[in-house]
Each structure stands twice: as structure tokens, then as C-alpha cells.
N, C-alpha and C positions, 0 to 999 in steps of 0.2 A: 324289269324296272330301275333304268340311273337312279345314282345316288349324289347329290351334288354337298362339296365341301369347301368350305375356305383352303387356301393350300400352307398355310402357317407350319403345321406339322408334317409336310410334305419334303421328303428329302430332294434336293434341286437335280439330280442325276436321273429320277423319277422323270421329273420335269422335263427336263433335256430330251430323254429319249421320247417323250408323248411328241415334243415338238420337233422333234428330226421327222419321226412320221407321220403327222398332221401336215409337215410342209413339203414330203417327199415327191410330192406330184406340183409343186407350185409352178406358178407360171414365172418367174423368176428364181434360176437356180440358186438355194442357200447352201453354202457350207460353211457348218457350227458345228465343229468337235467342242468337247466339254470347256474348256476352257474358253475357247473364243465366246462359246454360250453365254458362258459366265459372266465375262466383262462387258456383254453385251447388255446383260437384265441387269448388272450393277450398273453401268454408264448409264442406262435409261432410267435409273432409278426404282427396279422393280420392291414391292413390298408384298409379302406372301399372303399378311393379312390382310389385305385386300383385294384378293385375287382367289378367281371360285374355280375349282375343276370338276368332270363331268366321270364317276368312275362306274364301271360295270366290274360289279362285285370289288378286287382292289386294285382291279387296271386303271390307270388313269387314260381318258378317253377322248377328254375336251377339254379345253383350258380357256380362259382370259385373264392375262397375265397384265398389271398394274403398277405403275409407278405416280406417287403422289408429289406436287410440288406448287409451288403460290404460280399463277402463269395469267398475266394479262392483268394481276390485280387482284385475281381470284381463288381459290383453294380448288385446285384440278387434277384429276385423276386423268393418268395418260394410261390408253390401251397400247402397251408394247408387244402383245402377242395373242390374237387370236387363233387358234384353232383345232378343228376335231379330226383325227385318223379313218381316213378314208374309207373303214367299212363301216363304219357309224354315221355317215353323212346323211341328208335329209329326211332328221326324225325330231327336227326342231332344238336338237341339243345347244346352237350355240344363242337360237332366240332365248332359251331358257336362260343360260349362263348370263345372259346381257343382262336380264330382268332382275336376279339375282342379284348381280354386281352393282346394277343404279339402286336397289335397293341398302345394299351393305354402303354405300357412296352416300345417298343422302343421311343413314345412321350417323355417319363420321362427318357430319357438316361439310361435305364437299359439294362447292358449287356449280362447276362443270366436269364434262367428261370429253374428254377428246382422243381423237385417233385420226389415223392415217389409211387409208385402203387405194388398193389399184384401181385406177380409172376403169379399166377393160375386165375387171372383175364385177359384171354388173348384177349378181345374186347377192355379195355382199354388199354391195352399194345400195341396192334396193332395201335387205334386211334394214340396215341401220335408218333409213330414212324413215323403214316403219317406224322401230322403234323412238323415231322424235330426233335424231342427227340432224344437223343440216352444215350444207357446205361452207367452210370458211374460205379456204383458199386452195389452188389448183400449183402440186410442184412438178415439174421434171425432175429427170434424174440421168446421169450422163457418167461417162466413164472413157479414158482416155491412155491408150496403151501405148507401152513405153518406145517400143519398136516404130511406132508410126507419127512421132512428135519428133522434132529437133529443136535443142533446146539452144537458148538465145539469153544471157544476161546480161545488160546493158547498165546495169546501177548496182550498188553495194548493197549487198543485203546482209543483215545480221541473223545471225540463227542464236537462238536464247532457249534455256533450260524450261522457262515457264514466261507468264506473263503475270503483271502485279495487277492489284485492283484499280491502281492509277491508269496502267496502261490498259485495263481493259475498258475505263470508262471511258478514253481517250478514242480506243477502236470503235466504240459502238458509233462515234459520229459519223464513221467511215459508211455505215449500214444506209440504203436505200429500203430493206425490205429486213425484219427482224428474222434470224432463224427459225426453224422449227425445233420441238422439243429435243430431238436425238441432237443436234447442232450447237444447243444451246450452250451457255457459258457454264451452265450449273450442269449439263453432262459432261464437258470438258474436263472439270475442274472435280470430277469425280476419280480420272486418273489422269491426272496433270502431268506426268513424267512420261505417258503413254505418247504422249505427241510431240513434235518437233516445230517452233512456231518460226518461222522467216517473216523478218520486219523490214519495211525500208522507211529509213527516214530523212529527213530533210531540213536542217538549221533545229535539230532536236523535237522534229514534231513526227509524228507515225502518218505517212502519209500511204501505206500501202502495207498487207500485211496476209498469211496465210498459216493454216495450221493442217498437220500432216500427220495421219497415226503413222509411227517408226515402222510396224510391222504390215497394216494391212492396206495401207496406202488411202484409206478415208480420208477426205479433206472433209473439215464440219464447217468451216469458215474460210472463205477471202474474200478480201476487198480493198479497191484501191478509193481514195479519195478522188470527186469530182474532175477537180483542177489538173489531176495528174494522170488521168484515162487516155487512150490510143498515142500511151508513149513510150512502150516497151515495158513497163512496170510489171504488168500482169505475167505475160508471158515469162520475164525474170524471175518472178516469184515461182510461178508452177515449173520450170525449171529447176531451180532451187527447192521445191520439194519431193521433187525425184531423187534428188540426193540425198534426201535424210528418211527416205523410206526404204525398208527392204523391198517393197511389190513393185514389180513390173508394169501396174494399172494403177491410175489413179482415179478416183470415183470419186461424185459429187451427189449426195442425194437429196432431194427436196430444195432445188432451186426454185423460188417462186416463181412462176409463170408471167408476173408481171415484169419482170425486170429484163426488160427486150435488150438492151445494150450489154447486158453481162450474158447474156443466152448467146448473142452475137459474138462475143468475144471469144466463150468456149470454144463454138463452133468453127471461128476461124484459126484456133488455136489446135483443131482436132480431136475436142471430144464428140463423141457419139451421144444422140439422145436415145435412151434404152425403153426406157418404161415412163408413165407419167404416174400423178396419184392426186387423189383429195385427202384434203386436210379436212376434218368434219367434228363438230362440237354439239353437245347436248348439253343445256342447262337445267339444270336439277333443282 
């Protein structure tokens, strides 16, 4: 008989240990030492009081980790990690935790519950559908190895330490599609100094920009204004992002699959599409 508890009094090291074990056979290799894990969950807004774990005696064997923000005008919970360690799977633990999580969300006046799931993880997709989730968007994920990229900078790029409120408002006008939860402005601004910001301006107007994690090479956001596309500015920004990260690989997680022109640009530059995801939501 397993017990289920809210994770507000569980040490993050214990959660990390269970996370690593649960994702040890994941379809996409996950390298998450503790500090990297801590940064990830904080950036995505972890709230232990809205996260639930399954326990075998005192051992954490399964979990759903959640954050909460305003999303599209609704108070929304976000599943930033769901897992069960291998020896305890196929016992209904995930379904039980999700049921308890949705009840907890309703008690806290949360209006919707958002998550992402690998498209080829059919078991998880079907589980979420049975729970009432519906697909809202499809995402593609890419990476680019530095050794496979030929840098080219044909415009002046300004590198800044942060973006102010006015700059963020200006930048949003460049978007064709809104970023996913983990790539949102709110997520970036949890640790703004972890990122380097490359911007292209013409007559004091931002016409292109990119944001890169200085350590991991993760690019949460990059965009060019429509009238300045196909002129080398995008590749110039990619080149500059490589210059401002320690990583030898850049990664773009959750590119909206409807963004055909941007996906074509990524492929032309040399990015590889390695996995695809669904964004799903449950209205509570």
C-alpha cells in the first residue's frame, strides 16, 4: 500500500534522486546533476505545496512536480516533471497522483493544468487523454553542434546583460507564436543573469534578438522581424549566441510546429530535429 503526500516538507535532494531514477531510461537522455536540476525546477516555477509524491514507506517512488503562473489569462498549474521509478510502474501510480493533483489544484482555485509530453510516448499521451487533457499545440525540438556550424556575422550585434520591461514589450511584437511555459519571459526572468542577450537594432528599433543560457546552450527565445528575415540576421544571431555560451551545442526546445518558415531556417543553418512534443491542457 503506497501513501501519497504533498511535497512541501520533502528535501529537494530526495526529489532529485527520485527524478534521476525515474528518468534513467527516458527516451531522451537527461543529464541533470543536482544544481542543474535545482535551476530547472526553479526556472519553471516549482511550488512544492502543489506537487505530490507517492511513497513506499519512506522512499519517494513517483511524483508530479508543479509550478503555477498566470497563463493566457488563467491561473494555471504546469507539470514540470512526472515520473515513476522503473520497479514501480504499471501499478496506476501516475493516474492516482494526477487525480490527487487535479483535486489539489481545484482547491486552490487553479483554472487549468498544462503539460508537455513526447509524441512517441503513446502510453503517457493516452493516459493524459483519459484524464481529460486535450492537445493545444505541437512542438519540435532541435540541437546544433558547434562543429557542424559555419559562423557568419553580417550585421552589428549588441550583447546585453538583461532586457528591461520596455525591451521585452518591443520584442514580443517580433513573435509569430508565443513561447512555451519553460521558454516564457517569466521563466527567463527567474534567473536573468544566467542568460546572454544578443540584439540587432536598426534606428534604435529592435529587429532581431536571441537569448542563450551561458552554460547549457539552451535558447529559450529567438526571433527576427518579418521584414528583416532571409537577410543573414538570423544566422548572425546564432553565431553570436555560440560566442556567449560555454556549451558546444545549442538547443531549441518547443518550437511551434506551425512556424514553418522558422523551422526551415533552423534546418538550413544545420539544426537537427531530434524529438517532438505535444502541449496539452486540462480545464479544471
